C-alpha positions in Angstrom: 0.0 0.0 0.0 1.3 3.4 -1.0 1.5 6.2 1.6 -0.7 8.8 -0.1 0.5 11.5 2.3 4.0 10.9 1.0 2.7 11.3 -2.5 1.1 14.6 -1.5 4.4 15.7 0.1 6.3 14.8 -3.0 3.9 16.8 -5.2 4.9 19.9 -3.1 8.2 19.8 -5.1 6.3 20.7 -8.2 6.4 24.5 -8.4 4.2 26.7 -10.6 7.0 28.8 -12.2 4.7 31.8 -12.9 3.5 32.0 -9.3 6.5 30.4 -7.5 4.3 28.2 -5.2 3.9 24.5 -5.2 0.8 22.9 -6.8 -0.5 21.4 -3.5 -0.5 24.8 -1.7 -2.1 26.4 -4.8 -5.0 24.0 -4.5 -4.4 22.3 -7.9 -4.5 18.8 -6.5 -8.1 17.7 -6.0 -7.6 14.0 -5.2 -5.0 11.3 -4.7 -6.0 7.7 -4.6 -4.7 4.1 -5.0 -7.4 2.1 -6.8 -5.0 -0.9 -7.2 -1.8 -1.7 -5.3 1.0 0.4 -6.8 -1.3 2.5 -9.0 -1.7 6.1 -8.0 -4.4 8.2 -9.5 -4.1 12.0 -9.2 -6.9 14.3 -10.1 -5.7 17.9 -10.6 -6.6 21.1 -12.3 -4.7 24.1 -13.7 -5.2 27.7 -12.9 -6.5 28.2 -16.4 -7.5 25.7 -19.2 -5.1 27.6 -21.5 -2.1 27.0 -19.3 1.0 26.8 -21.5 2.7 24.5 -18.9 0.0 21.8 -19.2 2.3 19.1 -20.5 5.2 20.1 -18.2 3.0 19.9 -15.2 1.8 16.4 -16.1 5.4 15.2 -16.5 6.4 16.8 -13.2 3.5 15.4 -11.3 4.1 11.9 -12.6 7.8 12.2 -11.9 7.3 13.4 -8.4 4.8 10.7 -7.5 7.0 7.8 -8.7 9.6 8.8 -6.2 7.4 7.4 -3.4 8.0 3.8 -2.3 5.5 1.4 -3.8 4.4 3.6 -6.7 4.6 1.6 -9.9 2.2 3.6 -12.1 0.8 7.1 -12.0 -2.3 8.3 -13.8 -3.0 12.0 -13.9 -6.4 13.3 -14.8 -6.6 17.1 -15.5 -10.1 18.4 -14.8 -11.7 21.8 -14.8 -14.8 21.0 -12.8 -14.8 22.6 -10.3 -12.8 25.4 -11.9 -9.9 26.6 -9.9 -10.1 29.9 -8.0 -7.8 31.6 -5.5 -10.0 30.5 -2.6 -8.6 26.9 -3.2 -5.1 28.0 -2.1 -4.2 27.3 1.5 -4.4 30.3 3.9 -0.6 30.7 4.1 -0.3 30.9 0.3 -3.1 33.4 0.0 -1.5 35.5 2.7 2.0 35.3 1.1 0.5 36.3 -2.3 -1.4 39.2 -0.7 -4.8 37.7 -1.5 
């Protein structure tokens, strides 16, 4: 069984270069699950559907998640429902960004 908290922690190494904050604190990660042993599914969004870093984020998320012991396969689903908004950021991040 994969420690999904460790996956979440590893995803904090993925930084949005335009904002300079990790994708977890930005609220871009909606769900992390392990439907089968070794398979991690990550449901995430982007700040905008037109994000030019879409493919780069997918690669970075997969690359971060596979560093966790027991992860053999990562499936990333990018969704836009619900649409992201600044209220999805954690309080520390909103404060640091002046929101």
